[in-house]
C-alpha positions in Angstrom: -28.6 -74.1 -47.5 -25.6 -71.4 -46.8 -26.8 -69.9 -43.7 -27.6 -73.2 -42.0 -23.9 -74.4 -42.5 -22.8 -71.4 -41.3 -24.8 -71.5 -38.1 -23.7 -75.4 -37.8 -20.4 -75.0 -38.1 -20.4 -71.9 -35.3 -22.2 -74.1 -33.3 -19.5 -76.8 -34.2 -16.7 -74.3 -33.5 -18.3 -73.1 -29.7 -18.7 -77.0 -28.9 -14.9 -77.5 -29.7 -14.0 -74.1 -28.4 -15.8 -75.1 -25.0 -14.7 -78.9 -25.1 -10.8 -78.2 -25.0 -11.1 -75.4 -22.5 -13.1 -77.9 -20.0 -10.1 -80.1 -19.3 -6.5 -80.6 -19.8 -5.6 -84.1 -19.2 -2.3 -85.5 -17.5 -1.1 -89.2 -17.2 0.9 -89.7 -14.6 2.9 -93.1 -14.1 4.0 -94.9 -10.9 5.6 -98.0 -10.4 4.2 -99.2 -7.2 0.6 -100.9 -6.9 -2.7 -99.4 -6.4 -3.1 -100.9 -2.5 0.4 -98.9 -1.7 -0.1 -96.3 0.6 2.3 -94.1 -1.8 -0.3 -94.5 -4.7 -3.0 -94.0 -2.9 -2.1 -90.4 -1.7 -0.9 -89.6 -5.4 -4.6 -90.5 -6.1 -5.9 -88.3 -2.9 -3.4 -85.2 -5.1 -5.4 -86.1 -8.1 -8.9 -86.2 -7.1 -7.9 -83.0 -4.8 -6.6 -81.3 -8.0 -9.9 -82.0 -10.0 -12.6 -80.8 -7.6 -10.2 -77.9 -7.0 -10.1 -77.0 -10.7 -13.5 -77.9 -11.0 -12.3 -81.0 -13.7 -10.2 -78.3 -16.2 -7.4 -80.7 -15.3 -7.9 -84.2 -14.4 -4.5 -86.2 -13.7 -5.4 -90.0 -14.6 -2.9 -92.3 -12.4 -1.6 -95.2 -14.0 0.0 -97.8 -11.1 1.7 -100.3 -11.1 4.4 -100.0 -13.9 1.8 -100.4 -16.8 2.5 -97.1 -18.5 6.2 -96.6 -17.8 8.6 -99.3 -15.8 9.7 -97.7 -13.0 13.0 -97.4 -13.7 11.7 -95.3 -16.6 9.5 -92.8 -15.0 11.7 -90.1 -14.5 13.0 -89.9 -18.1 9.1 -90.1 -19.7 8.5 -86.9 -17.6 12.0 -85.4 -18.4 11.6 -85.9 -22.5 7.7 -85.1 -22.4 6.6 -88.6 -23.1 3.9 -88.0 -19.8 2.8 -85.0 -18.1 3.8 -85.9 -14.7 5.0 -88.7 -12.7 6.2 -90.7 -9.5 9.8 -92.1 -8.8 11.9 -93.0 -6.0 15.0 -90.2 -6.0 17.9 -92.3 -5.3 17.0 -94.7 -8.1 18.3 -91.8 -10.4 21.9 -91.6 -8.4 23.7 -93.7 -11.4 22.9 -90.6 -13.7 23.8 -87.7 -10.8 25.3 -88.7 -7.5 23.2 -86.0 -5.6 20.2 -88.3 -6.2 21.6 -90.6 -3.7 21.9 -88.3 -0.6 18.8 -90.0 1.1 19.8 -93.6 0.4 23.1 -93.3 2.7 23.0 -96.1 5.3 22.8 -94.7 8.5 22.9 -91.2 7.9 19.1 -90.5 8.7 17.2 -93.3 10.4 14.2 -91.8 11.7 11.3 -89.7 10.6 12.7 -86.3 11.5 16.1 -86.7 11.0 15.1 -87.6 7.1 13.0 -84.7 7.5 16.0 -82.7 8.3 18.3 -84.2 5.7 15.4 -83.2 3.2 15.0 -79.5 4.1 19.3 -79.8 3.5 19.2 -81.4 -0.3 15.8 -79.9 -1.5 17.3 -76.4 -3.0 20.0 -79.0 -4.7 18.0 -81.7 -6.1 14.9 -79.2 -7.4 18.0 -77.3 -9.0 18.8 -80.5 -10.4 15.4 -81.7 -11.4 14.5 -78.1 -12.9 18.2 -78.3 -15.0 16.3 -80.9 -16.4 13.2 -79.6 -17.5 11.0 -80.7 -14.1 9.7 -79.0 -11.6 8.9 -80.8 -8.0 5.4 -81.2 -7.1 5.7 -83.2 -3.3 8.0 -85.6 -2.1 6.8 -88.6 0.1 9.0 -90.6 2.1 8.6 -94.8 2.6 9.2 -96.1 6.3 13.1 -97.0 7.4 15.0 -100.1 4.6 14.9 -103.3 6.5 16.9 -106.1 6.2 14.7 -109.3 4.4 15.9 -112.4 4.1 15.0 -116.3 3.5 17.7 -117.4 6.1 18.5 -116.3 9.4 21.1 -113.3 9.4 23.7 -112.5 12.4 26.3 -111.5 10.8 27.8 -110.0 7.6 29.4 -113.8 6.7 25.8 -114.6 6.7 24.9 -112.7 3.6 28.6 -113.1 1.9 27.7 -114.9 -1.3 24.3 -114.7 -1.3 22.1 -112.8 -3.9 20.7 -109.6 -2.8 18.5 -107.6 -4.9 19.5 -104.3 -5.5 17.2 -101.2 -6.8 19.9 -98.5 -7.0 23.6 -97.9 -7.0 23.4 -97.8 -3.5 22.4 -101.0 -2.9 24.3 -102.5 -5.6 27.2 -100.8 -3.2 26.1 -102.3 0.1 26.0 -105.7 -1.5 29.0 -105.6 -2.9 30.7 -104.4 1.0 29.0 -107.0 1.9 30.4 -109.7 -0.8 27.0 -110.4 -1.9 25.9 -110.4 -5.4 23.7 -107.6 -6.6 20.6 -108.4 -8.5 18.4 -105.5 -10.1 14.7 -106.4 -9.5 12.4 -103.6 -9.9 9.4 -104.1 -6.8 6.9 -105.2 -8.8 9.1 -108.5 -10.3 10.4 -109.5 -6.5 7.9 -112.1 -5.6 9.1 -114.1 -8.9 12.4 -113.0 -8.1 12.2 -114.9 -4.6 10.0 -117.6 -6.3 12.6 -118.4 -8.2 16.0 -117.9 -6.4 17.1 -115.1 -8.2 17.0 -113.0 -5.2 17.8 -114.4 -1.5 17.7 -111.4 0.4 16.9 -107.7 -0.3 16.4 -103.9 2.2 13.1 -103.0 1.4 10.3 -101.2 4.1 7.5 -102.3 6.1 5.3 -101.6 3.7 6.7 -103.1 0.8 6.5 -106.5 2.8 2.8 -106.1 3.6 2.0 -104.2 0.1 3.6 -107.6 -1.7 3.0 -109.9 0.7 6.6 -110.9 0.9 5.4 -112.5 4.4 4.2 -115.4 1.9 7.8 -116.4 0.9 10.1 -114.3 3.7 10.5 -115.6 7.0 13.3 -112.7 8.8 13.1 -109.0 9.3 15.3 -107.1 10.7 14.9 -103.8 11.3 18.5 -102.3 10.6 15.9 -98.8 9.7 18.9 -98.3 7.2 17.6 -94.7 5.7 14.6 -93.4 4.3 14.2 -93.2 0.5 11.8 -90.4 -1.0 9.7 -90.7 -4.0 9.4 -87.6 -5.8 6.1 -86.5 -7.7 7.4 -84.6 -10.6 5.8 -82.5 -13.8 7.1 -81.4 -17.1 7.9 -78.0 -16.6 6.1 -76.9 -20.3 3.2 -78.9 -19.1 3.1 -76.9 -15.6 3.7 -74.0 -17.3 0.8 -74.6 -20.2 -1.6 -74.2 -17.3 -3.1 -71.1 -16.2 -2.2 -69.0 -12.9 -5.3 -70.4 -11.1 -5.4 -74.1 -12.2 -1.0 -74.0 -11.2 -2.0 -72.5 -7.7 -4.5 -75.4 -7.2 -1.9 -77.5 -8.1 0.7 -76.7 -5.9 -1.9 -76.5 -3.0 -2.8 -79.8 -3.6 0.6 -80.5 -3.7 1.5 -79.3 -0.5 -1.6 -81.1 1.3 -0.4 -84.3 -0.7 3.6 -83.9 0.8 2.3 -83.2 4.6 -0.4 -86.4 4.0 2.2 -88.7 2.9 5.1 -87.7 5.6 2.4 -88.4 8.3 1.1 -91.3 6.8 4.4 -93.3 6.4 5.2 -93.0 10.0 1.6 -93.9 11.0 1.8 -97.1 8.6 5.5 -98.2 9.2 4.2 -99.2 13.1 0.9 -100.8 11.7 3.0 -103.3 9.0 5.6 -103.8 11.8 3.0 -105.1 13.9 1.1 -107.0 10.6 4.1 -108.6 9.5 4.7 -110.0 13.1 0.6 -111.1 12.5 1.9 -112.9 9.1 4.7 -115.1 10.9 7.4 -113.3 9.9 10.2 -113.0 12.9 10.7 -109.4 12.9 13.6 -108.6 15.5 16.2 -105.9 15.8 19.8 -106.8 14.1 22.6 -108.1 16.5 24.9 -106.3 17.8 27.5 -107.6 15.4 25.6 -107.2 12.2 25.0 -103.3 13.4 28.7 -102.7 14.1 29.2 -104.0 10.3 26.1 -102.0 8.6 27.2 -98.8 10.2 30.9 -99.2 9.1 29.8 -100.2 5.8 27.7 -96.8 6.2 30.4 -94.3 7.1 32.8 -95.7 4.1 29.3 -94.8 1.9 29.5 -91.5 3.6 32.8 -90.5 2.6 32.2 -92.1 -0.9 29.3 -90.1 -1.5 31.4 -86.8 -0.3 34.1 -87.4 -2.8 31.6 -88.0 -5.4 29.5 -85.2 -5.1 32.4 -82.9 -3.9 31.3 -79.2 -2.7 27.6 -79.3 -3.2 27.4 -82.8 -1.1 29.6 -81.5 1.5 26.9 -78.6 1.7 24.2 -80.6 2.2 25.3 -82.6 4.8 27.0 -79.5 6.5 24.1 -78.3 6.3 21.8 -81.6 7.6 24.8 -81.8 10.9 24.3 -78.3 12.3 
């Protein structure tokens, strides 16, 4: 019996060893729906990693805030509760104002400008995240943030006293400067908030309008294109360091491809989404001259506030951007 037991133990040990070698598993939560182009891009990234590593690294995507809510994901990656995740960078501006750079209104209002601002801010943002135990894999922008409203908006006066959705410190500040009431609502809960009258207007992208079927409840869209916020796809540094060199290289290659794809797709989709929202019955139009002027004044106020809050680091970013 003893030789047989020895052989069996050897086989079991070998099987366990091969299984542990065969696959590392990462969970990757995101707050966005399965239908979002952002989520689809992250899923393609996960697929590319699995293929490139021959199944050695499997990344399971958890969409729509199903594993962690959108505002919990960054912290979950930071503390190692999940290996990787996707979050909107400006959503973390309450912990460090530098994260709010791409949500300064009317600073960068096109894809070319947003890319230039991203390049100027990238070293600083990545350094802060590194200090928090995270590695940035890639970023992907949303289309410009436009103004959705249940009622027509011709000037800032039409927004005074209304309930305005906020999802980060910048959107809260905009609401205050417009004399509106900021109401923190995650994107996944926006439909219900509109239905119950908790929110009357908000800034979000054309993508969110289509993907969350906002046209079913909101009839007015003003293409103010205030800023192009970015999502960051990050990994816990220890989880990344635990990979062998070949797997790390495969992850970084897939991440570079995902970043290029994300930027290109966002720009292409913006045009498509605006056309679709119009076709679905929304009144899509540029802001009035009066409203545009009022919003630009708010943008300048907030740029100065951001510079005051971020000091030399913030000034270095803006100076590099404006070169």
